[in-house]
ROZA-619032 format. One record per residue: x, y, z of N, C-alpha, C in turn. Coordinates in pm, whole numbers, plus 50000, padded with zeros to 5 digits. Layout:
N
XYZXYZXYZ ...
END
This chain:
653
500824987950000500005000050000500875012750000 501865012850091502755024550102503545026449973 504005015449915504775016249790503915021849678 502645017849674501725022549569501495037649581 501345042149704501135056449727502355064449683 503535059349723504785066049688504975066249537 504665055049472504805054249326503885064349258 502655065549308501705075249251502215089449269 502715092549389503215105949415504405109449326 505325099749309506505102249225506105104449079 505095096949032504675097848893503955111048864 503225115948963502395127848942502885139849023 504155140049056504685150349145504515164449088 504685166048956504565179448897503135184648904 502185175648873500765179548880500385183049023 500895175049117500605177349258501175190749303 502365194149255502985206849292502175218649238 501655217449115500825228149058499555230049140 498895218849173497675219449253497965225449391 499075221049451499445226049584499705241049581 500325245849472500585260249460499285268149443 498335262549365497035269349345496295270449478 496295259149551495655259149682496345269149774 497665269749768498425279249849498045293549819 497855296849689497465310349649496075313749703 495145304349690493775306649737493735308849888 494435300049963494435301250108495115314350151 496245317650087496965329950119496095342150089 495315341349977494435352449938493395355050046 492795344250094491765345750196492355350450329 493505344650367494135348350494494545363050493 495125367750384495545381650374494335390950380 493225387050317492015395150317491435396350457 491415385150529490915385350666491795394250755 493115392750739494035400550822493945415550791 493735418950665493685432950626492355439550662 491245432350636489925438450651489115432550767 489745424850852489165419550976488125408450952 487155410550864486125400350839485535402650700 484965392250638484425393750502483375404750492 482615406750596481565417150592482115431150591 483365432250634483985445450640484935448050523 484925439050422485775441050305485525454850247 486575461250209486475473850138485635471850012 484775480849985483845479349872484595477249740 485635485249722486415483849599487075470249591 487665465649702488355452749704487365441249683 486185442349749485175431849735484715430649590 484615441949524484155441949386485185436049290 486485437849321487545433949227488395422049273 488035415849386488895405549443489075393549349 488025389949274488145378349186489045381449067 488995394049021489895398048913491355397848962 491545402849085492905403049142493445388849157 492585380049210492995366049227493325359549093 492495361948993492705355948861494005360648798 494235373748804495455379248745496695373948816 496695373948951497875369649026498165354649008 497095346649008497285332148991497845329148853 497295336048752497785333948614499245338448602 499555350048657500925355248650501895345948721 501475340748837502355331948915502645318948840 501595312648789501785299848719502615301648592 502365312548518503135315048395504615317348425 504885325448528506295328048565506995315348612 506265307048686506855294548734507145285048618 506215284748521506415275948405507595280648320 507645293748295508735299448214510085297448282 510105298748415511365297248491511705282648521 510875273448468511095258948486511065254748634 510265261948711510125258448853509505244548868 508585241048775507915228148785508715216648723 509875219948668510785209348620511925206748717 511895213748829512955212348930512695200249018 513765193049054513655181649145513755186749288 512605189649348512585195449482512895185149590 513175172649549513585162349646514945165649707 515685174749640517035178249686517075192949726 517775195649832517865209249885519045216449818 518735223649707519765230449630519465245449629 520405253449672520185267749690519785274549559 520435271149449520135277849320518695275649276 518115264149312516705261549277515795271249351 516105273849477515275283049555515495297549512 516685300649467516945314149412516095316349288 516005306249202515175307249081513685308649117 513255301749221511875302749268511575317049315 512495322949391512305336649441512195346549325 513055344949225513025354049110511695353249037 511235340849011509965339048940508805344849020 508865342849151507785347849237507745363149236 508885369449249508935384149250508435390049119 508785383749008508315388548877506795387648869 506245376548919504775374948916504085385748998 504655389249109504045399549194504175413449131 505235415949059505375428648987504315429848878 504045418448813502995418448709501635421548771 501345415048884500055417348952499915431948994 500955437049057500935451149101500785460548982 501475457248874501395465748755499985466748700 499355454848696497995454648641497025463048723 497085462348853496085468948936496505482648985 497765483949016498215496749070498205507648964 498655504248844498775514448740497525515548652 496875504348628495755504748533494425506548606 494055496748686492745497148751492655508648849 493635509948937493525519949042493595534148986 494615536948907494825550548858493775554848755 493385545948665492525549748554491045548448585 490685539048670489255536348691488755541748823 489445538148934488915541349066489645552749138 490785556549085491475567849144492535563749245 493315573749288494505571449369494195567449513 492965570149561492665567749701492745553049741 492685543749645492745529549678494165523849677 495145531849645496525527249630497075521449760 496975528749871497535524249998496885511250045 495585510550032494855498650076495315486349999 495435487549868495855476249786497315472449816 498185482449832499605479749854499855472449986 499185476850094499365470250223498825456050220 497685454050150497155440450136498125431650059 498745437249954499645429649868500865424649947 501355432550041502515428450122502145416350208 500975417150272500535405950356500325393450272 499645395150160499365383750072500655377650017 501585386449977502845381449920503635373150020 503695377850143504445370450247503815356650272 502475356250284501795343650315501895333950198 501645338750076501675329749960503075324149937 504095332649954505475327649936505815317050041 505315319050162505545309150268504955295650228 503765295950165503155283450121503995276650013 504535284649920505365278849813506605271949872 507215278549968508395272750033508025260050109 506915260850184506475249050261506185237250169 505555239850056505255229049960506525221749917 507545229549886508775223549835509605216849946 509625222950061510325216650173509625203750215 508305203250198507565191050229507985179750136 508205183050010508685172949915510075168049956 510955177549992512315173950032512315164950156 511585169250260511555161550385510885147950364 509765148050291509075135250265509945125550189 510655130550088511535121950009512685116450093 513255125350178514355120950264513905110150362 512735112250423512235102450519511905089350451 511375090150330511065077850255512345070150223 513385077550184514675070950156515235064450281 515045070850395515505064750521514785051650546 513475051950530512685039850553513095028850455 513245032750328513605023050226515005017350250 515965026350283517335021850308517385012750429 516635016350532516625008050653516034994350624 515004994250539514354981550508515224972750420 515914978950324516734971250229518094967450283 518694976350364520084974450404520284970050548 519334972750633519544970050775518334963150835 518624953650921517544947550997517034957551099 515724956951135515174966551231515964966751361 516284978851407516964980151536518444977051533 519004974651415520424970751409521344982351373 520834994551372521685005951340522775007551446 523955011551399525095013551489524875025951575 524965024251706524815035551797526145042951807 526085055951779527305064051770527295075051876 528445076951940528655088452028529775096951966 529545109951956530515118851893531215127152000 532555127151994533345135752083533585148952011 533065159752068533185172752005531805178351973 531665191551987530385198051957530655211151884 531595210851793531935222651715531455221351572 532065229051481531665229151342531845215551276 532975208951304533235195851244532185185751288 531825186151416530805176851468529455179551403 529105192551386527825195951324527755190851181 528845192751106528875187850968528765172750964 529435166251059529385151551066527965146851098 527295153551192525915150051228525015151551106 525175162651034524355165250915524505154050813 525735149750790525985139150692525465125650739 525615122950867525155109950919523635109150925 522955120550916521495120650915520915119450775 521775119250675521285117050539520795102650526 519825100250436519155087250431520045074950433 521035074350343521865062350338522655060350465 523185071350521523965070350644523055067950764 521875074350764520955072850876520445058650888 520455051250776520045037250781521065028650854 522285033850867523345026050932523695031251071 523595044551089524065050551214522935057751289 522975056551420522055063551508522875071251611 522925084551595523715092951686522935094351817 523515089651926522795089552054523295099852154 524515105052134525035114652233526205122552177 526385134452232527555142852205528245145752338 529585146752331530355150652449531355161452410 531555171052498532495181852469533005187352602 534295190652608534895195652732534475209852766 533855216952672533375230552697532125229952784 532255233852911531155232653007529955241252971 530175252052899529075260852861528105253952764 528585243552697527745236452601526975224852665 527335221152787526705209652851525205211952869 524415201952830522965202852842522295208852720 523085215152631522525220952509522405210352400 521825214552286521615205252176522315210152050 522895201051976523515204051847522965194151745 522285199451644521695190551545520675181051604 520015185451713519005177051776519555166851874 520885166851896521515157251986522025164452110 521745158952226522135165452351523625163752380 524235174552429525635174152473525605170452621 526055158352654525835152552786526945155452887 528035161452844529125164352937530465164152867 531535162852947532885162852893533495148952892 534825148552887535525135752876535275126752997 534955132853111534695124953231533425116553220 532595119453118531345112153100531425101552989 532605100052931532725091052815532355076752852 532995071152952532765057152989531335055153038 530865064353121529505063353176528455063953066 528585073552974527605075152867527625063452770 528815058752736528935047352644528235035052700 528385032952829527765021252893526245022952904 525805035052946524375037552966523575036652837 524155041352726523435041652597523815030152506 524645020952557525055009152480525665013252344 526615022752350527245028252229528115017652161 528045017352027528855007851948530145014151898 530045026751851531215033451795531315047751849 532555052351863532805066051908533585073251798 533085084851758533745092951655534385105051721 535695106551704536415118151757536395129051650 535625139751677535405150251578535915163751626 537165163951673537795176551714539115177751639 539065181051510540295181351429541315191651474 540875201551554541805211851600542515208051730 542165196551788542755192551916544245189451901 545025192452004546445189052002546605174052013 547775168951975548015154551981547945149352124 548405157452218548375153152359546925151752406 546095161752376544675161152414543985149552346 544295147752219543695136752143544045123252205 545305121652241545735109052302545005106552434 544905117052517544255115652647542805111252632 542095117652539540675114452520540505100652458 541325097552357541205084552292541575073152386 542475075752479542835065552577541635062252665 540875072752703539645070452780538635062852695 538495067052569537545060652478537875045852460 539175042652455539585028752432539155019452545 538885025152662538455016952776536985013152769 536245018952673534815015952661534555003052584 535564998552507535364986852424534664989852293 534385002752267533735006752141534765007652029 534285006651906535145009151791535395024151784 536645028151768537005042351767537355046951625 536805058451587537145064551459537445079251482 538255084951395538665098851414538745106351282 538565119451291538815128151177540285132151179 540885135151064542275139651062542415153251127 543685157551149543885170551212543455181651118 543335193651173542745205051103543495208650975 544795205850971545595209450853545265200650733 544655189050759544305179950651542835180950611 542095189950677540675191150650540425200650533 539405197450455538995205750343537505208550359 537135221350358535725224950380534795218850276 535345215350160534505209950054534305194850067 535085188450152535015173950163533945169450261 533445157150238532505151250332533245146950457 532695150450572533325146650698533295131550717 532155125550687532005111150710533005103150627 533335108350508534295101350423535715102250478 535975112350563537315114150618537525105950745 536455100450801536605092350922537455080050895 538325076950987539115064750978539245058651116 539575046051120539735039451249540965045051321 540825046751450541955051051532543005040051530 544265043851512545335033851516546435038451612 547515030651616548585033251711549225046951694 549195052651573549815065751552549055076651627 547765074651652546975084451725547295084451874 547995074051920548275072752063549725076252097 550435082452001551815086352029551875097252137 550865105752139550815116152242551735127852216 552165129652094553005141252060552685145451918 553015157851886552795162551751553715155051655 553195151851538554025144851440555145154051393 556335148451383557515156151343557455159151194 557565171951159557535176051019558675185750994 559885180650975561055189350957561025196950825 561755207650822561905215750701562925208850610 562475204650494563345197150402563885205750289 563865218850307564345227850202565795224950165 566665223550267568075220850241568265207250174 567425197750211567495184450151567245185350002 566195192649965565845193749824566915201249745 567575210849811568695217649745569825207849719 570085198849816571135188749801570815179049688 569535175349676569145164949581568825170449442 568735183549429568285189549303569205185549186 568565179349086569285175448965570235163748983 570145156749099571085145849127570475132149097 571375122449079570965108449070571155102349208 570065096849263570065091749400569925076549398 570795069849473570815055149482570335051249621 569315042449629568785037949758568925022749766 569855018149849569955003649869568874999249967 568334987449945567204983050027565984991450001 565854996349876564775005549840563384999549845 563284986449858561974980249868561534977650010 562404980450108562064978150248561264989550309 560984988550438560154998550505560785012450499 562055013450541562745026350543563135030450401 563675021150325564115024250190562985029150101 561825022650109560705026750025560175040550064 560205043650194559775056850238560775067550194 562065064050193563065073150137562755076349992 562475065949916562135067649774560875076149760 559905073449843558615080449839558805095549860 559565099149963559735113349994560655120249894 561635113249846562525119149744561765121549615 560935111649577560135112949454559145124449467 558555126049586557565136649608558175150449593 559485151749620560145164849608560195169549463 560275159849372560305163249229561545170349182 562635169649261563825177449226564955168849170 564885155749185565995147149145566005144648994 567165140748947567295136848807566815122548790 567345113648872567005099348865567015093449005 566095084049030566095076449155566315061849121 567315055849186567625041649162567245033649287 566305024349270565955015049376566765002349355 567534998549457568354986549447567994977349563 567564965049529567134955949635567234941549585 567504932349677567544918149645566144912149646 565204918649721563824913649732562964920249625 562564912549525561874918449410560444922849443 559774916349537558384919849565558254934049621 559074937149721559044950649778559444961149676 560454958049596560914967349494559824969849389 559114959249354558024960449256556894969049311 556544966949437555444974549499555724989549499 556924993449541557235007649545557385013349404 557845005149311557935009549172556545013349118 555555004649142554205007249093553595019449160 553865021149288553335032649360553905045749306 555215046049285555855058349236555405061449094 555295051249011554835053648874553415059048870 552595054548965551205059048970551105073249023 551835076349130551725089449195552595100149129 553775095949083554735105649028555235100648892 554365100848792554735095148661555905102048593 556205114348631557295121748566558675118648625 558705111348737559985108148801560725097548719 561995099948694562835090148625563275079648727 562615068148724562825057848826563445045348764 564515040548826565145028048783565055018048898 564555006348871564464995848972565384984548930 566414982249012567444972248979567524961849090 567534949449049567604938449145569054933949160 569454931949284570814927549311571114928249459 572294923449497572684923149638573904931849663 573924938249780575104946149816576294936949844 576064923949854577184914449869577964912849738 577294916549627577874914649494578554927649451 579864928449473580594940849444580644943749294 580724933349212580764935349067579444941449018 578334936749073577024942149035576924956949073 577434960449189577434974349233578274982949138 579444977749099580334985249009579664987648874 578944977548824578234979048697577214990448704 576454990548813575405000748828576005014648843 577025015948926577645029048949578335034148823 578875024848745579535028648621578525033848520 577355027548515576345031348416575565043848457 575155044648584574245055348625574925066748700 576125064148750576915074448820576095082148927 575585075049027574825081849133575705091549212 575105102449256575845112549333575525112049483 574335106949516573915105749656573515091249681 574015085449789573685071549824573035071349962 571855064949970571215061950099571255046850116 571965042650219572205028250240571255023050348 570155016550303569155011350396569064996150393 569904989850310569864975250300570584968950419 569914959550484570534952750600569644941350647 570294931650712569534921850789569304928150925 568034929050970567754936851091567024929151200 566544917151171565774909751271566694903251374 566584907851497567504903451603567504888351623 566354881951648566374867451674566924859251557 566604863451434567084856051317568604857051304 569124868551332570574870351321571324863351434 570644861151547571264853251653571484838951607 570564834151525570674820451473571564819651350 571774831051282572574831051159573584842551161 574504842651256575454853851266576344855251143 576614844151078577464844750959576794853150849 575484851450833574754859150731574664873850768 574584876550898574564890450944575864897450906 576974890650923578284896450889578404898150738 578004887850662578104888550516577314900350460 576084901750506575214912050449575494925850507 575484926850637575624939950700577044945550688 578034937250727579414942050730580024942250590 580074930450526580694929750393579904938250293 578574937750301577744945450207577974960350221 578074965150346578324979450368579694983450316 580704974950340582044978150289582054978250136 581344968650075581264968349928580664981349874 579574985449933578884997349884579705009949913 580325010550029581145022150065582355023449973 583005012149947584205012549860583825016149717 582655011449672582185014749537581845029649529 581195034649630580855048949633582125057449630 583125053049705584405060149708585075059849572 585065048049509585745046349380585105054649269 583795056449276583085063549169582765078049205 583375082949312583275097249343581905101949384 581175093649458579865097849509580045109749602 579125119349598579245131349681578945128549828 577875120849853577475118649992576915104550009 577285098250120576875084550151576245084850291 574955081450299574235081850427573775067650461 574295062450572573925048950614572905049250727 571905040350719570885039050823571415029550930 571545034651052571995026251163570865024451264 571185019751382570175016251481570665018751622 569715021051714570105022651854570665009651912 570414998551844570934985651891572444984551871 573024994351800574484994451782575194999951904 574435005851996575035011452118575105000552225 576334997952273576524987252372575714974852333 575974969452214575114958752161575104946152246 573924939852250573794926952319573394916052220 573344919652092572984909851989573874911551866 573904901351785574774901251666574364912251569 573074913851548572614924051454573134937851495 572944941551621573394954451668574904956051658 575624945351688577084945851681577564947851537 576904940951442577314942651301577004956751252 575914962551301575594976251261576594986151321 577134982951439578184991351496579444990551409 579744978751358580884977451267580624985651141 579384985551093579034993450975579295008350999 578955013251118579235027051152580735029751148 581505020351198582965021851199583515021951056 582925013650969583345013350827583085027050764 581905032450787581525045350730582475056350778 582755056350907583665066550961585085064950908 585485052450888586835049850836586975054650693 585965052050611586025056550472586005071750463 585305078250554585245092750550586635098950570 587495092050647588835097250674589715097450549 589445088350456590355087050341589695090250207 588425093950207587695095750082587245110150063 587045113949938586465126949906584955126949930 584385115149938582955113749966582675116650113 581555123550140581125125850278580345113550325 580925106050417580275094150472579715097350610 578415094450631577785096550762576835084950792 576485083850919575495073850961574415080951042 573195075751035572075081151112571515069851197 571465072451327571065062051422569715065651485 568775056351479567495058451547566935045051595 565825045951667565235034051728564235027251637 563225021251698562225013751622561275023151549 560805018551435559805026151361558495018451364 557425025651399556125019251413555615014351279 555185001751276554554996351156555504991351051 556804991651075557754986650975557704971450968 558214966050859558234951550843559004945150958 558344935751025559014928651133558864935251268 558184946851275558004953551403556864946751480 556704950851606555714944151691554284947051648 554044958351581552684962251546551984951751459 552574947951342551914937751260551734924551335 552724920951418552634908451494551474909051593 551384919951668550294921351765548934921051696 548824928051583547554928351511547134914351467 548064906751414547764893151371547324884551489 548014886051602547664878351720546274882051772 545944894951767544624899551811543534893951719 543774894451587542804889151491542544874251513 543574867251559543444852851584542934849651724 542554860051799541984857751931542984857052044 544244860152016545284860252119545894846452139 546824845352233547304856252318548264865552244 548404877752296549414887152247550664884752329 551764882152260553004878552330553924890552347 554284893252471555234903752506556364896952582 557604900452548558734893252608558894895952757 558604908552799558814911952941557904923552976 557274923853094556344934753131557004948453139 558334948953157559024961753173559814966053050 559744958452943560554961652825560044974552760 560984983452725560634996252663561414998052534 560845005952445561515009052320561215023452280 562145029352204561905042452143561205040152010 560145047951985559395046151861559255059251785 559175057651654558945069051566558195063851444 557365072351383556685068451261557685067851146 557435059051052558355057450938558575070750864 557505078250827557745090950758558555100850841 558335100950974559095109851061560585106351056 560885093451076562275089051080562985092150948 562305089450838562925091550707563135106450679 562185114950719562355129350701563585134350776 563765129250897564935133250976566225127450918 566145115450862567315109650795567735118550678 566765122750598567065131450485567675144650531 567105150150639567615162850688569015161350747 569225150450822570555148050878571585146850767 571195140050657572105138650543572485152150484 571535161650490571815175050437572795182550526 572815179350658573735185850751575155180250742 575305168750678576575161350684577755169350630 578845168250704580125173550658581135162250642 580745150550695581605138750683582025133250817 581805120150837582265113350957581315113551075 580195120751065579295121751178578435109151195 578045106951320576955097651349575835106251404 574785107651324573645115651366572705107051451 572165113151554571245106151643569925113551644 568835106451618567515112651616566895112051755 566285123151794565565123451921564265115851904 564165104551970563005095751954561885098852053 562055109352132561035112552231561115103352351 560005101752420559965093152539559805078552498 560455069452571560315055252539558905050252571 558495039852503557145034252519557265020152574 556425017052674556385003452725555654994552625 556274983552587555664974552490554354968852544 554304966752674553074961752737551914971452712 552164984552731551124994552710550724995252563 551694993752474551404993752332550474982252298 550744970352353549904958652330548494960952383 548394966752502547084969252563546274979152478 546944989652428546244999552345545724993352216 546524984952154546114978452029544934969152053 544934962252166543814953452200542534961652217 542644972852289541484981452310540974987452179 541914991552092541514997251964540764987151878 541044974451900540344963951825538974960851887 538644967751999537354965852061537314955152168 538484951252219538554940852322539134946452451 538964938752558539514942552687540754934152717 541914940652740543134933152771542954924652896 543434912352889543344903553005542004896953024 540984901852951539644895752959539304888852828 539234897052721538944891252589540204885852523 541294893152539542574889152479543644888652588 544294877252600545334875552703546664881352655 547384887352748548764891552720549684881452789 550514875052709551374864352761552834868952756 553534867452868554944871452874555824859252848 556674860552747557464849152700558914849552745 559364860352806560754861652846561594867852736 562654874752774563534881252677564124870852582 564164874552454564744865552355566254867152353 566904857752290568364858452277568764871552210 569684878552271570194890952215569384903252249 568274901352322567384912652351567674918452489 567474931752503567614937952634566384946252665 566214949652792565014956452835564864970352774 565984977152752565914990552697567064992752600 566835001752505567875004952408568485018452442 569735020352400570425033052423570725039552288 570795052552290571095059752165572535064652160 573235064452273574595069652277575555059652339 576725058652283577805051452348578335060652458 578655055152574578975063252691580075073452667 581065070052583582185079252562581865090352462 580755089052391580535097952277580175112352315 579155113952395578645127452416577945132252290 577255143452296576525148152178576655163252164 576385167952043576265182252020575065184651929 574475196151941573245199251869573495203051724 572445201751643572455206851507571415218051499 571145222851380570115233251362568745228151403 568535215051389567265208951425567365203351567 566425207151652566445202751792566245187751807 565815181151700565565166751707566715158451651 567765165051606568905158151548570185162251621 570925152251667572185154751739573325147751666 574525152051699575715145751641576545139851754 576845127051741577645120351844579125122551816 579865124651923581315125151911581815110751903 582355106551790582695092551771583835087751861 583755075051894584825068851972586025066351880 587205066151938588415063751860588615048651838 589035045151719589365031251688590375031251574 591045020251555592085018951453591455013851324 591325022551226590685018851100591465008151025 592795008951032593624999150961593384985151017 593364984151149593094971151211591684966351179 590734975751171589354972251138589294965551001 589924971850899589864966250764590644953250753 591734952150827592494939650828591644928350885 590924931350994590084921151056588934917150963 588354927050894587254923950802587774915550685 588944919150634589554911550524589824897150564 590364895350685590644881950736589334873950751 588284880950798586994874250816586414869850683 586614877650579586154873750445586794860550402 588054858950437588804847050393588354834450466 587994835850592587714823850673586234821350697 585374830650657583984830050702583254817450658 583514812650539582784800850491583074788550576 584274787650628584614775950709584444778150858 584114790350899584004793551042582644789451097 582624786151225581374782851292580704795651339 579444794551379578704806051429579394812051551 579914803451640580564808251762581864815451730 582574810551629583814817351589583514831051530 582404832251457582004845151400581684855051513 580994850251615580664858751729581944863651798 582944854851808584224858751868584874870051789 584824868851654585424879151568584704892551586 583354891951588582554904151607582874910451742 583044902051843583354906951978584704914151979 585664909151904586974915651898586874929351830 586014930251728585864942951656585054953151736 584104948351816583234957151895583404953552043 584324959852111584594956452252583384958052343 582454966952306581274969152391580184958752368 580434949352275579464938752247579444928852362 578294927852430578124918652543576934909652512 577164898152448576064889752399575094885652510 573814888252483572754883852573572094871452513 572944861252499572524848752435573184837352512 572384828452564572894818052654574014809952591 573844805852465574864797452401576144805352377 576014818352341577194826452318577934829152449 577164831752555577784834352686578484821752737 577854810352717578454797852762579764795252688 579744797952557580954796152476582054805652523 581664818152553582654828052597583264823952731 582394819752825582884815552957583814803552944 583404794352857584214782252837585564785952777 585564795452683586804799852619587724806752719 587134814952806587924822052906588544812253005 587794801853043588334791653134589504784353071 589374781452939590454774452867591704783052864 591514796252837592654805352832593344806352967 592544806453075593114807053209593914794453239 593404782953195594104770253217595434770153145 595414774953018596654775352939597664784653005 597194795953057598074805653122598724799753246 597934792453325598464786153445599524775853408 
END
């Protein structure tokens, strides 16, 4: 029955609008007459005599103007300002015609000037009332159509009562726009906004878009529970990162799905708010403003240059390529990687986003010195970013020989090639694990730093290293692991309840790497300020909450104990180094420790000769000799060392 009525209305909407307008004119005519002359018996004699002529002329003028202006061809189901502007113009023209007919012709020529005031005052009343009816008619079509779409969308897309209950944090302009969009038919079929919260106490108890503002952040948990909220939308794009973190941390305790709008700098007034909503992730819980360094000097350094990125398909390497390509200043970018899948992915991304960039993707290993020489001979790169490395601590504990081959020999191969071909600048990516290392990976990266510093002493090329901690979301980091464990229902494995790490977003770290490279004069080890360390346990708990679960209840956190080579905290400085500032408050330069470069290269050369026949324990001994601060946190390595020391003591005795 309802469908039949709706179908009839849609088919005959234009006829219905014409009839509704005629009825509106008639009702407005009578209402204006009553208001002007108090009662029909008191109608002015002149007006009573000519009222039907006036009605006929005005109705004809109105309908003709509406037809000519295509008012009846307009789709009033949609609220479009230009349509209403056209309606106003047509209406005003019709009233000018009516006034012209009676004011100038009938009044002046037939009945005289004394009726002018009476007719004019009546016309104002009539015009206001009749125009109100025209607007009401069209708004009724808009509202009726919108409500019908809501009913239809709810019936087709959602089971009764299954709409997602939403609570919005914020009661400003962004929240109002979001409410407006969520009340549109398609969105209203999915979402039911049940509450607003805002820290501004003056707004408490008031209504925005028909939704009550129930309080501030202190009411988040209480309101979510009382109203059985499913999702919480954070709609305060102007909030600082610290405020955002504090509020989202409270929200995460509700067990609701959390979504947020981007910060104010990423907002566009023309964009739909609802389309900009995204799920809250770990980056929103950093609690600090995202680092956005000035890369002007970097772009000056790279302008017109050929840039070579080893490990260009990895997490750091691909982001280096991404930011360099975005600058649009380089001559050529060379991606060099042994892993073809990662290299292919970044190649397709750059070609899609920056089609004008001259991009070369070359497959090969930094272990292959001849392959490096071929590439440098052909392309003659001027800037080298060295991001290729074996970096997984537990894996390198089991395969120390491969760590030395790739990290140490590979770095020396690339450094010597850069030196031979006159590269201007060589920037190596290092790690905080190189400081007082307790694992093979960190120790080999410390040797890489020593190689870079040694080459800087004898080369025209500026060799530098940049040292930083963990990057959130990189390949092999805890974030992807925790997410997978949460998706599988847990448990989430954390090695130790007190373990802490320094974290930075990949784009942040790479931007600072680029900037540090621009500061280089040769031989420096740059250290990035990673901010405050983060407890891995807290990171795991936050990720569990963001997934809509309760830590320890829905998802268990299981402590597995420190892995071989792992320590509770990482350091950014070797004790003897000390630091000095650069132009950027987030970048420091370490004063390097003294070591004998000649002995270093002799030891590396000797290791190249014996490595294939050496055991894993013998490799660890060699690394230990090269890095005196290396103190293996690995039971088998420690046992071997103790056993070796006992043997030496016995021989001495």
